[in-house]
N, C-alpha and C positions, 0 to 999 in steps of 0.2 A: 502463728507463721514468721518465718526467719524476713526480713524485707531485704531482699537486692540495693545493693548501696548504689547499684548501679543504672537498675529501676527509676529510685529516686530520682539523679545526676537527669539521667534524658525527661523524668516530668518536669521536670526544674525548665530546663530547655528547651522545652516545648513550650511551658508554660509565658515564659520568660519572654520567648521571641511570638507567640503569638497572641496573649491575652491579656500585655504586661507594658505596652506599648507606652508612653508620653507617664510612666508613674516615675514617681523619685525615687530616688533608691529606698529610702523608709518606706514609703508602701510597698515597694518590692518585697523588701523584706518582711513586713506585717502577709503580705502575702503565702509569702514561701513557708513563710513559717507556723502557717494555719494549712497547709494541704500539707508538709512532714511532720505536723502533730493528727495526723489524718492517717497518715501510714502508719506511725507507728501503733496509733490506739487497736486500729484493722486488725481483728485475728486470723479472720478468714481472706480476704477481699482489703485493696485498696479501695474507699472512695471519696470521690470529691465532690458530691449530691449537694452540700453545704455551699456551695459556691456557686451563685449566680452572674452569667453573664449578660450584659446587656446584648438588646441586637444592633447596636454601636459597638464592633470592634477593635475603636478609638477609644471606646470609654474604658476607665477604670474600670475592672472585675469588685463586684459587691462580695463580699463576704458577712457574710449572717450572722456568726456569730465564733467570735476570735479567741482560742483556745490559751488558755495560762501554760508557760512559755517554762520549764523547771529549768534547776540550774545544770542539770547534765546536758540540758537539751542545747541550751546558750552553750556550754561549756563546746559542745561538740560545732556550734556553727561559727563559735570564734574561732573557732582549731582549722577550721576549712576555710577558712576567708584569707586568701592574699595580702588584701590592701587593706595596711594597720585604720586607715580614716574608716575605711567602711566595718571592719573590725571596731572599732572606735563608735560610727552608731548602733549597734549589735547590742552590745556593752549594754549605752546608752538606755536605747528600747525599751530592755529588757526591764530595768531600773524602773521602767515608770508602769508597771500591771500594778494593782493593788494587793500591795501583800507581799512583795515579793520585795527583797535584801541581797545585796551580794551578801557572797562567805568569801571562805582561802580560798577557794577554789577555782571561783569566777575571776578576781582579783590575782592568780597567779597565773590563768593561761594568757587575760593580755598583759601582762608584764613579758610575761614570756615575747606575745607579739609583738610587740613596741623592741623589746632589744633587739629581737635575731633580726628584725627589721632598721635600725640603730635609727629608731625614731628614741634618743635618747631623751628628749624635754620632754614628749609624749611619758615617759617613763616619771620621768620627777611631776608631772602634775597628778598622773595617778597616786604614788607615792604621798602626796597633799593630800588627796581626797578620803582614803587611806587613816590618817593619823585622826579624827573625826570620825572614822567608825565604831560603833562598838561593840562588832563580832571583832571573834578570838583568830589572833592572826598567827601564823606556823613559822618558823626562822627558816623554811623550806623555802621559801620566795626567794629572801635576800643572799639564800647562798648560793642557787639558779641565776639570780642576777650579778655573782660577784664573779663568778662565771664567766658573762656574759661582757663584762666589763675588760676580765682580764683580758679575753677572746681580739678584742679592739687594743689593748694598750694603753686602760683607761686604768693608770692602776690608783690614783685616788678618788677615783669612783667605787675602786671595788673596796677604797678604805669607807667612806662615805656610806656603801651602803650595808657592810657590817654597825656600823655607827647606830641605825639606821634602828637596827633587828632591838634594843631595846625600849626608844621612845612608841613603834608601831608594836610589834608580841607584847610587850608589858611586863617582858623579863629578860632578866639575861644572858649573855649567850651562851650555847652550852660549846664543850672544848671543841665538839665535832664543829659546829663555827668558826670557831677559833684556829684550829688546824686550818680548814679549808682558807684561811685567811690569810693565813700564815706560809700556808703549803703555795698558793696563789703567785705573793711575791716572792718568794724564794726564787721558785721557777719563770720568773722573768727577770731572775737577776738583781735588786729592785731589795737591795739588801740590807741599807739604812734603813730602808720602811719599813721593812722588815724587823729591826733590828726595835727602833719608832714601838712599831705597833706591840711587840712581844714586852716591853718595858710598860707600856700603857695598858695592857692586858694583865700583866705581876700587879700593878699598884691599884688600878682606881675597879678594876675588876675582880683584885685577889683570886687570878688564878695560879693555881697549881699543874704543871704543865704533865699530862700522859705520856706514856709510850709515844703516841700516832705524832706530838708536838716534838718532842728529842728526837725521833727521827727523820720526823726533815731537817732538823738542825745536823743531824749527822750524815743525812744526805746533801746537802748544802756542803759540809766541809770535804766529801770526800769526793764531792764532783772540781771543787777548788783544786785540788791532788795538797789539802790538808789536812793529812790521815791524824796528825797530832790532837790538833786542835777533834777531830772528832774523836779519841778515844777519849779523851778530857768530859765530852759529854757525855760517852758512854760511862765515867766511870760516878758526875754527879747524877746518873738513873739509877745508879749500885747505892749511893747514899739516901736518893730519897725514898725508898721503902717501899713506894709505891708505884713505880714506871721503871719497873724492870724490863733491861734490854730481853729482846726476842726474837723472830729468828729472821722478821727482816730488817731490826738492824746488822744482827749477822753478817747476813747477806745484802746490806751493802755496806758494811767493811769489807767480806771478801770482795768484793768487788772493785773498791778503792784502792785496795792494796796489788792484786792483782795488774789492774791497770799502769801502776807504779813499776809494775814490774819484781814486786817483792811478792812471789809466789809458797818462797819458801811457812812466809810468815801465813802468809795466806790460810795452807796447810794448818800451820798451830794451833791457830784461830780456829780453824775450822773440827781437829779435834778436842781444842777447849770446850767449844759449841756443847759438841754433843758429850761429852766426859763431864766437867766442870756442871756445865748448866743446864745436864739433860733434854736439852735442844734439839730435835728429832728432823732429821734435815729436808726440806720436800725436789724433786725433782728440778722446781726451778734452783734451788740454790746449789744442787751438783752440778747443774748445768755451766754453774760460772766457773768453776774450777775446771770443768771437762774446755771446754773455749778454751779460757786462757793457759793451761796447759799444753792444750794441745797448736793453738796458737804459737806459741813458745818456743813451739818446734819438739815436744817430746809428745808426739798423738797417740803412742803405744803406752805413755800416760796417762793421756787420758784416755784410751779402753777399758785401759785397769778400775779407773775408778767407776768405769760404766758399771762393769762385771761388778765393781762392791756393791754398790747401790744398789744388784739384784739380789744380791746373800743378801743384802742386811734386810729386806723388806720392800724396799723403794723402785715400785715400778719405773723403766725408765720408757720417757714422753716420747714423741714423735722427733719434738726438739733435741734430749738427747743422741739421738740416734745421727741426727740432720748435720749437726757441727761436726760429727766426727768423722761422716761421709763428706762433707765440705771443703776438710783439712787432709784426706783421703784420694782423695781429690784432683788437689794443689800438690801433691806431691808425687804425683804420677802412681797412684797405689789401689788401679781401679777395683783388682781380686779385691783387697781389706772392705773399698767402698759395696761392691758386690752384695759378701757375707751377710756386713748390716745390716742391705737391702733386704736382704732375704730374714733375719731374723727378725726385723722391723712386722714385715709385712707378713711372718708369724704367729708375731703379738697383736697386731690390729686389723691382720685382711687387706677387707672392702675401708677399713675407716681410716687407710693410710691419708693425709692432706698433704692438699696442691703440693705445698714445699716440698715436703719427701722425695713425691716422683718429676718435679724438677732440679733439686739437689743432685739426683741419681741421670737422669736425664745431661745436663748437663755432665758428668763422668763418662759417661759413653761416651756421645759426643766427640769430646776432647781428647778420646781417644783413637777416634777414628770411625767408631761401630754405628755409625746414621742410619743401615736400617734397623739395631737394635731399640736404637733412641723412639724410632717410628713406633715399634713394636710396644714399648713401652706405651706412650702418647694414649693408644690403642686400648690399652690395659687400665687406663683413666677414665678410658669410656664405661667401657665394660662395667668397673668399678662403680660406677657413678661420680665421680670426683671430675667434677668440669673444668679442662685444663684449662691454665693462663694462657697474657698470650709471652712474658717472660719464655715458656718451656716452648712453644714456639718458633720463639724468635733464635731460640740454641741451636735451633732443628735446621731450618732452613738459613740460617749463616752456615752449616756448616754443611748442607748439598749446596749452598753457594762456590763455598768455598772447594767444592770436588768436584765443580763444575754439569751440577745433574741441576742444570737448570729446568729442566723438562718438571723435574719429581717436583719442584718445589715450587710453581706455579701453580701443579696438582692440586700440593698438599692446600695450597691459599681456595683454591677454587672447593675442594671436597669439606676442610674444617669453613668455611662461609656458609657451605649446603647445607650442614650439622650444626647451624646453628651457633657455635664455637666464635664467641665476640675476639674479634682482632683489631689492631690499634694500628695507626696509618706507620709502628715502623717497623711493623710486617709484612707491609706493601714495601716500603721502601725499601727494605734489602734487595728485596727482590729487581724488585726492579733497578735498583742502582746496578745491581752485573746486567741485567739483560740489556740497559745503558750503555754502556760502559764495554760489554761486548761482543755488539753490534746485532744482537736481536732485534729487531726494530719491528720483523710483527709482533711475536710476543710483546714485547713492551708495549706498543700498542696497546692491544688487550687489555693487559692487564692496568692502563692507563686506562681507555675506557671503566673497568673493574672500579680505579679506585674514584675517580668523581662521580661514580654512579652511585659510591659509600661516602662521599663529601669529606675525601680524603684526597689533597695533592702533595706529588714529591717534591722536595727539597730545593728549593732556589736555584742554585747550579745543576742540581737532573736535569734539571725542565728544560734550562738552556743547551741543556748537550745533547738533551735530545732532540729536541725542532733542529739546531745543528746539521747532528746527526741524517733526519729528516731530509733534510737539504741538500747536504753530500752527496745522499743515498739517489736525488730526484724524485725525493717522494710528495712531491706539492701536497698533496689528497689528503693524506694524515697528518703534514705539517699545520694545513690549515685549520681540521677539523682540533687536533691537539692543544692548536694558540687561542682556541675559541674558547676553546672548555678551560683548558688552562687559565684564559682572563675571565672569565668569569665567576674565576674564586681569587681574585685577586693580583695574582702573578704578574708579573711588570718584565716583558724582557728584556733583556738587555742590548743596548744596541748595535753592536755585530750580529746580534739575535735575528733584529729588525733588518739591517739590512741585505742579510739571507734572504730571508723571505721574500721582502722583496723582490729582487733582482730575481729566487728562485723563478717565481709568479710571470715576472716579466718575458724573460728566456721562454717560458710556458706558452708564452700571449695569453695569460690569464688576466687581463686586465684591471675587470672589474672587481677581481679579489686583489690585485697590488694597491687598487685605489683605494678596499675596504681597508688594509692595513692601512694605509696611510692616514686614514681619517683616523683609526683608531689609533696609533702613532702620536698626532697630534691632540687628539683629546689625553691622554698618558702623561 
């Protein structure tokens, strides 16, 4: 029988709420673990018959027999626990079982938990404990920790984690560990650290750099537009006889040359890669040339590259098509963009991704063909491709530019009901136009929809909307909007406050006026 995780959670919740009052966290964990084991080992039905509850519900439940917690169950419990301190208690608790010894997997999950929560002092405490363990550890633990520390810009700690590998894993770091550490330092632009690390790896670890390590250096030089240094690294690769340039090496060099405007040299290098080194380019390598050649103004040459790759047995991917479509669109050549979209649909059918649809929708809207863009949006739904907020924003902007406010508002409502995720910018686009066009009733309707979804307008739009309500004499709409906006943190400008109070006084609505004054004093 497969146990439904929701059923497990519901049972835990009920037990914690009704039968586990007054227990310490450790007691609750023991109790939950016992129930969890019963659920896992029962083949036909879940039973909690081993638990005897006291007649007094305030007393802790008595557990007849506490079952052994395996490493797999312990890992799942630690992974589910959000509080790192509670995760540590589970980690320590299961180790108290007779015959239980932590292994690489349990240490890996607790370290991952601590590092994810930025509890680095706990990471070091666990690493200290690991140095006394007799079980076999793998360097993957430290590679993961290096990534965590790099994410938080703790680059010295990245090196420290690398240096922990040999004493705890009890073997020299692999080339994978070396390349990971080097890449993290280079990506963070810690070049001096990276150089010292590489020298250390060569002298102390007797490192023979592989292709991956050389490629990291090539990438660094290309990003800094130092192409001569990048080509020197490639020469060293050829001399080594072990680390020969591969497709990644050439792709990085091609991108570097194109970024520096040296397109012809990039094409020459591409031909050298194919003819001299017999390296077959993939769609991503072709896309480097397509992108830079097209953006350089020769989009027709980019199209010829697309045809060339197809003739040479490399099927273009969606990125190749969308790159060209985007450039054609920027140049106002909608017909060519439509042709490419049709080709892409012919190749991939209903597998065309969201980016491809969005680029084509943008092309249609830029040429004033908004109705066709809306049809393409519907086609996305038919092909089970969820439209993103970018495509919707493009259509809404086009509708509002054509003063088709009703259709924009209807589209917002329809997509929301269909479950399409729309961010606050989609709503703001329409609200801004409704506000400044004086469509106050529709603006009020949309504002209510936004606040109900937890979105709110720009500060300037909120003030403008309240001012327009006041000038139109819509005192009730102004008051409702004000209190709704204030609840989400909006603070009207002094001028807006003055208009609101003046309007309520002129309408002899003194109680709302006093409420507004109180709110103003509070603000």
